[in-house]
DRENLOTOR-707394 format. One line per field, with one value per residue (C-alpha): residue in three letters; residue number from 1; x, y, z. Coordinates in steps of 0.25 Angstrom, whole numbers, plus 5000, padded with zeros to 4 digits. Layout:
N
r c(ALA;...)
k c(NUM;...)
px c(X;...)
py c(Y;...)
pz c(Z;...)
//
This chain:
407
r c(UNK;UNK;UNK;UNK;UNK;UNK;UNK;UNK;UNK;UNK;UNK;UNK;UNK;UNK;UNK;UNK;UNK;UNK;UNK;UNK;UNK;UNK;UNK;UNK;UNK;UNK;UNK;UNK;UNK;UNK;UNK;UNK;UNK;UNK;UNK;UNK;UNK;UNK;UNK;UNK;UNK;UNK;UNK;UNK;UNK;UNK;UNK;UNK;UNK;UNK;UNK;UNK;UNK;UNK;UNK;UNK;UNK;UNK;UNK;UNK;UNK;UNK;UNK;UNK;UNK;UNK;UNK;UNK;UNK;UNK;UNK;UNK;UNK;UNK;UNK;UNK;UNK;UNK;UNK;UNK;UNK;UNK;UNK;UNK;UNK;UNK;UNK;UNK;UNK;UNK;UNK;UNK;UNK;UNK;UNK;UNK;UNK;UNK;UNK;UNK;UNK;UNK;UNK;UNK;UNK;UNK;UNK;UNK;UNK;UNK;UNK;UNK;UNK;UNK;UNK;UNK;UNK;UNK;UNK;UNK;UNK;UNK;UNK;UNK;UNK;UNK;UNK;UNK;UNK;UNK;UNK;UNK;UNK;UNK;UNK;UNK;UNK;UNK;UNK;UNK;UNK;UNK;UNK;UNK;UNK;UNK;UNK;UNK;UNK;UNK;UNK;UNK;UNK;UNK;UNK;UNK;UNK;UNK;UNK;UNK;UNK;UNK;UNK;UNK;UNK;UNK;UNK;UNK;UNK;UNK;UNK;UNK;UNK;UNK;UNK;UNK;UNK;UNK;UNK;UNK;UNK;UNK;UNK;UNK;UNK;UNK;UNK;UNK;UNK;UNK;UNK;UNK;UNK;UNK;UNK;UNK;UNK;UNK;UNK;UNK;UNK;UNK;UNK;UNK;UNK;UNK;UNK;UNK;UNK;UNK;UNK;UNK;UNK;UNK;UNK;UNK;UNK;UNK;UNK;UNK;UNK;UNK;UNK;UNK;UNK;UNK;UNK;UNK;UNK;UNK;UNK;UNK;UNK;UNK;UNK;UNK;UNK;UNK;UNK;UNK;UNK;UNK;UNK;UNK;UNK;UNK;UNK;UNK;UNK;UNK;UNK;UNK;UNK;UNK;UNK;UNK;UNK;UNK;UNK;UNK;UNK;UNK;UNK;UNK;UNK;UNK;UNK;UNK;UNK;UNK;UNK;UNK;UNK;UNK;UNK;UNK;UNK;UNK;UNK;UNK;UNK;UNK;UNK;UNK;UNK;UNK;UNK;UNK;UNK;UNK;UNK;UNK;UNK;UNK;UNK;UNK;UNK;UNK;UNK;UNK;UNK;UNK;UNK;UNK;UNK;UNK;UNK;UNK;UNK;UNK;UNK;UNK;UNK;UNK;UNK;UNK;UNK;UNK;UNK;UNK;UNK;UNK;UNK;UNK;UNK;UNK;UNK;UNK;UNK;UNK;UNK;UNK;UNK;UNK;UNK;UNK;UNK;UNK;UNK;UNK;UNK;UNK;UNK;UNK;UNK;UNK;UNK;UNK;UNK;UNK;UNK;UNK;UNK;UNK;UNK;UNK;UNK;UNK;UNK;UNK;UNK;UNK;UNK;UNK;UNK;UNK;UNK;UNK;UNK;UNK;UNK;UNK;UNK;UNK;UNK;UNK;UNK;UNK;UNK;UNK;UNK;UNK;UNK;UNK;UNK;UNK;UNK;UNK;UNK;UNK;UNK;UNK;UNK;UNK;UNK;UNK;UNK;UNK;UNK;UNK;UNK;UNK;UNK;UNK;UNK;UNK;UNK)
k c(1;2;3;4;5;6;7;8;9;10;11;12;13;14;15;16;17;18;19;20;21;22;23;24;25;26;27;28;29;30;31;32;33;34;35;36;37;38;39;40;41;42;43;44;45;46;47;48;49;50;51;52;53;54;55;56;57;58;59;60;61;62;63;64;65;66;67;68;69;70;71;72;73;74;75;76;77;78;79;80;81;82;83;84;85;86;87;88;89;90;91;92;93;94;95;96;97;98;99;100;101;102;103;104;105;106;107;108;109;110;111;112;113;114;115;116;117;118;119;120;121;122;123;124;125;126;127;128;129;130;131;132;133;134;135;136;137;138;139;140;141;142;143;144;145;146;147;148;149;150;151;152;153;154;155;156;157;158;159;160;161;162;163;164;165;166;167;168;169;170;171;172;173;174;175;176;177;178;179;180;181;182;183;184;185;186;187;188;189;190;191;192;193;194;195;196;197;198;199;200;201;202;203;204;205;206;207;208;209;210;211;212;213;214;215;216;217;218;219;220;221;222;223;224;225;226;227;228;229;230;231;232;233;234;235;236;237;238;239;240;241;242;243;244;245;246;247;248;249;250;251;252;253;254;255;256;257;258;259;260;261;262;263;264;265;266;267;268;269;270;271;272;273;274;275;276;277;278;279;280;281;282;283;284;285;286;287;288;289;290;291;292;293;294;295;296;297;298;299;300;301;302;303;304;305;306;307;308;309;310;311;312;313;314;315;316;317;318;319;320;321;322;323;324;325;326;327;328;329;330;331;332;333;334;335;336;337;338;339;340;341;342;343;344;345;346;347;348;349;350;351;352;353;354;355;356;357;358;359;360;361;362;363;364;365;366;367;368;369;370;371;372;373;374;375;376;377;378;379;380;381;382;383;384;385;386;387;388;389;390;391;392;393;394;395;396;397;398;399;400;401;402;403;404;405;406;407)
px c(4853;4848;4843;4854;4864;4858;4859;4874;4875;4869;4877;4891;4887;4884;4897;4907;4917;4917;4932;4930;4919;4915;4928;4940;4940;4954;4956;4970;4975;4989;4993;5007;5015;5028;5028;5029;5039;5030;5017;5007;4995;4987;4977;4978;4965;4954;4947;4938;4943;4957;4968;4978;4991;5000;5017;5024;5038;5043;5056;5060;5071;5080;5076;5064;5053;5042;5028;5017;5005;4990;4979;4965;4951;4946;4960;4959;4972;4968;4974;4986;4998;5012;5022;5037;5042;5055;5065;5077;5085;5082;5066;5059;5048;5037;5029;5013;5007;5001;4992;4990;4980;4988;5000;5003;5016;5024;5038;5048;5062;5072;5087;5083;5077;5063;5056;5042;5034;5023;5012;5006;4992;4999;5013;5023;5037;5047;5054;5064;5065;5077;5079;5079;5091;5102;5098;5093;5077;5070;5056;5044;5030;5020;5008;4999;4990;4983;4997;5005;5013;5022;5033;5040;5054;5062;5076;5085;5099;5092;5082;5071;5057;5057;5045;5044;5032;5029;5030;5019;5019;5027;5039;5046;5046;5050;5055;5045;5050;5056;5059;5067;5082;5093;5088;5074;5079;5068;5069;5066;5064;5079;5081;5071;5060;5047;5044;5038;5026;5019;5003;4994;4981;4976;4966;4975;4989;4990;5003;5010;5023;5024;5040;5049;5060;5073;5070;5058;5046;5034;5031;5025;5027;5014;5014;5005;5009;5003;5015;5030;5039;5032;5031;5031;5024;5031;5023;5028;5018;5025;5038;5044;5057;5069;5073;5086;5088;5080;5074;5062;5054;5045;5032;5021;5008;5000;4987;4980;4966;4953;4960;4970;4983;4987;5000;5006;5020;5028;5033;5044;5033;5021;5009;5007;4996;4995;4982;4985;4974;4973;4968;4979;4990;5000;4992;4993;4985;4995;4992;4998;4992;5000;5013;5017;5025;5036;5039;5027;5025;5030;5036;5045;5041;5027;5021;5008;4997;4985;4971;4958;4943;4937;4925;4911;4905;4912;4926;4929;4940;4947;4962;4968;4982;4989;5003;5005;4990;4977;4974;4962;4957;4948;4955;4949;4951;4961;4955;4963;4957;4965;4961;4966;4963;4973;4980;4994;4993;5007;5013;5021;5025;5019;5004;4997;4982;4971;4956;4946;4932;4920;4909;4908;4906;4917;4931;4942;4956;4966;4980;4992;5002;5009;5003;5001;5008;5015;5022;5015;5006;4991;4981;4972;4958;4948;4934;4932;4921;4919;4921;4909;4901;4895;4901;4918;4919;4912;4902;4887;4892;4896;4909;4920;4934;4938;4952;4951;4965;4973;4983)
py c(5013;5016;5004;5005;5003;4992;4985;4989;4982;4970;4968;4971;4961;4951;4953;4959;4947;4949;4950;4951;4955;4941;4932;4937;4944;4951;4959;4963;4974;4978;4991;4991;4982;4980;4971;4979;4977;4988;4994;5003;5007;5021;5032;5045;5050;5046;5046;5032;5031;5036;5030;5020;5022;5012;5013;5001;4999;4988;4984;4986;4974;4985;4997;4998;5007;5014;5018;5025;5017;5024;5015;5022;5017;5007;5001;4989;4993;5001;5015;5013;5023;5023;5032;5029;5035;5029;5019;5015;5003;5005;5008;5001;5003;5009;5016;5018;5028;5042;5051;5064;5074;5077;5068;5054;5050;5037;5033;5023;5021;5025;5021;5020;5034;5037;5042;5047;5046;5059;5060;5073;5069;5075;5068;5059;5063;5057;5065;5059;5061;5067;5063;5049;5049;5049;5034;5021;5021;5006;5010;5020;5022;5033;5038;5049;5056;5070;5074;5071;5060;5053;5044;5033;5026;5018;5022;5010;5017;5023;5010;5020;5024;5039;5046;5060;5068;5075;5090;5099;5100;5089;5095;5084;5075;5080;5070;5067;5057;5044;5032;5019;5021;5018;5008;5007;5001;5000;4989;4992;4983;4982;4977;4967;4975;4976;4989;5000;5007;5019;5022;5036;5039;5048;5055;5057;5057;5041;5036;5023;5015;5000;4997;4985;4986;4980;4971;4966;4973;4977;4992;5003;5018;5028;5043;5055;5061;5075;5075;5080;5075;5062;5053;5039;5028;5013;5000;4986;4977;4965;4957;4951;4946;4957;4960;4955;4960;4961;4948;4955;4968;4965;4976;4981;4990;4998;5004;5014;5011;5016;5016;5006;5003;4991;4985;4974;4967;4957;4950;4940;4935;4936;4945;4955;4963;4974;4981;4993;4998;5014;5011;4999;5002;4994;4981;4978;4966;4958;4949;4938;4936;4926;4923;4933;4926;4934;4924;4927;4923;4935;4942;4939;4949;4954;4967;4969;4979;4982;4989;4988;4989;4995;4992;5000;5001;4988;4994;4979;4981;4972;4973;4968;4964;4960;4952;4939;4937;4945;4945;4953;4952;4962;4971;4964;4949;4940;4933;4935;4932;4929;4931;4919;4926;4938;4939;4944;4930;4925;4934;4943;4958;4971;4975;4987;4990;5000;4999;5007;5007;5005;5008;5005;4990;4987;4989;4987;4982;4985;4978;4982;4970;4962;4958;4942;4933;4944;4958;4969;4978;4974;4979;4967;4972;4966;4970;4968;4971;4980;4973;4980;4985;4996;5008;5006;5020;5016;5026;5026;5036;5027;5035;5027;5030;5027;5023;5018;5011;5018;5030)
pz c(5045;5030;5022;5012;5024;5031;5015;5015;5030;5027;5013;5022;5031;5020;5011;5022;5022;5006;5002;4986;4978;4974;4969;4969;4955;4952;4939;4934;4924;4920;4923;4919;4912;4921;4932;4945;4958;4965;4964;4971;4967;4970;4963;4957;4963;4974;4961;4961;4946;4949;4940;4949;4951;4950;4953;4947;4950;4941;4934;4919;4920;4924;4932;4941;4936;4943;4935;4939;4932;4931;4930;4926;4930;4928;4930;4921;4914;4904;4902;4911;4911;4918;4921;4922;4936;4938;4932;4941;4946;4961;4962;4972;4985;4979;4989;4990;4982;4989;4983;4990;4984;4971;4970;4970;4979;4976;4984;4980;4981;4971;4972;4987;4988;4990;4976;4975;4963;4962;4953;4953;4947;4933;4933;4940;4945;4956;4968;4978;4992;4994;5009;5005;4997;5005;5011;5005;5006;5004;5004;5001;5005;5003;5012;5011;5023;5025;5030;5017;5009;5016;5010;5019;5016;5022;5024;5022;5028;5040;5043;5044;5038;5034;5030;5020;5017;5003;5003;4997;4983;4981;4984;4990;5004;5018;5027;5039;5048;5050;5059;5062;5061;5070;5082;5074;5061;5049;5039;5026;5012;5009;5025;5022;5030;5027;5018;5027;5022;5026;5028;5031;5034;5023;5033;5044;5050;5054;5046;5049;5043;5043;5044;5050;5058;5057;5067;5061;5068;5058;5064;5061;5062;5065;5063;5060;5047;5052;5062;5058;5062;5064;5076;5075;5082;5080;5082;5081;5072;5069;5071;5058;5055;5054;5041;5037;5022;5010;5004;4999;5000;5011;5007;5016;5014;5023;5023;5032;5033;5042;5057;5055;5045;5038;5034;5029;5025;5021;5033;5028;5016;5026;5023;5036;5038;5048;5055;5064;5071;5074;5088;5091;5083;5092;5090;5075;5068;5061;5052;5043;5028;5023;5017;5005;4994;4990;4977;4969;4955;4949;4959;4971;4979;4985;4988;4997;4998;5005;5004;5013;5011;5023;5029;5032;5046;5051;5046;5040;5033;5023;5020;5008;5007;4993;4994;4986;4990;4991;5005;5013;5027;5036;5045;5058;5053;5053;5041;5028;5014;5002;4987;4980;4967;4969;4957;4963;4972;4972;4961;4970;4967;4971;4975;4977;4979;4979;4983;4975;4981;4971;4982;4997;4993;4983;4980;4969;4973;4964;4967;4957;4955;4946;4934;4935;4925;4918;4920;4924;4935;4936;4942;4951;4953;4963;4970;4983;4992;5005;5017;5022;5012;5020;5015;5015;5023;5035;5034;5026;5016;5006;5002;4996;4994;4978;4981;4996;4997;4987;4987)
//
């Protein structure tokens, strides 16, 4: 073993349990002057100094509106620009940001139909999925893999999940598959169910959706995105109380990580975190992180988001989760830590995040959410240390991904 590698191993053993780079030191910068009802955070490119994209859904007092906010490096609130995309009274369910090689795709619900905001690296435009016009839809999400960009949505009328695939040259979407329906009804947000979420492997065909059956059972549907039509494998995760009607939006999140998948959801105001190992998909780890306060100081609802920090040779992954608190835990440990200095603790409202690797030892975590104490949308940023400082990519190459957990 090389001398510098031995030093890094020793250093990794000494600080392997360090979560934050010193005391919790958050900084906040305003990027939009309106309070967000929903937010999503992504990047325009893979470059280490890529501009950040914040999609902000907000209300102007009579209409819901959607803006694409561009935040340039060094992400301190300077040079921010925004593009107005929508203004209508029925606008909600902003999905994740998806980016392929040339385009950015963001789904949302407009008048209970699925609409798509598209950025072509030069301009924004919107397009509809015509197959969603006849029925009412109440959720939208997006995921991207080597087999294309996919949009998932909950058909409230038919109580099923439907998936669509983006056509080449942005020429619309093609119906891809569905599950649920008669005899296997799926509850959506307007039924009081957990909002479904879709994740895909970036370098392989693995795909998985999290949803809630009308019985209350939280389930997953796994499929191979290279196969058409898809074959879905369903697995039970956890039994929750059966939905009985809308009270508040029970948000969820999902992420495809190295050899496993994580999900989280609002279980009747409890933050549940799921870890599903590829080798044991029928034996998920279910964590209860704690109580979710849906009546915060500024918002009467609460969103959730997650990011990870992969370990090195020890594969000592750290998972970061934001609800009304900032949680962190090791993949294989039941110990959950809470950052008492998280600026959005108890505030309520939407959250989304991105993690940028500075080097193999440190990252920056960006959390976009409300401006605390007044109207606006802020970036809340903190530096975090690697859970295992011996090369976050697991090899002695030292290569890192500029935006490891951002679209």
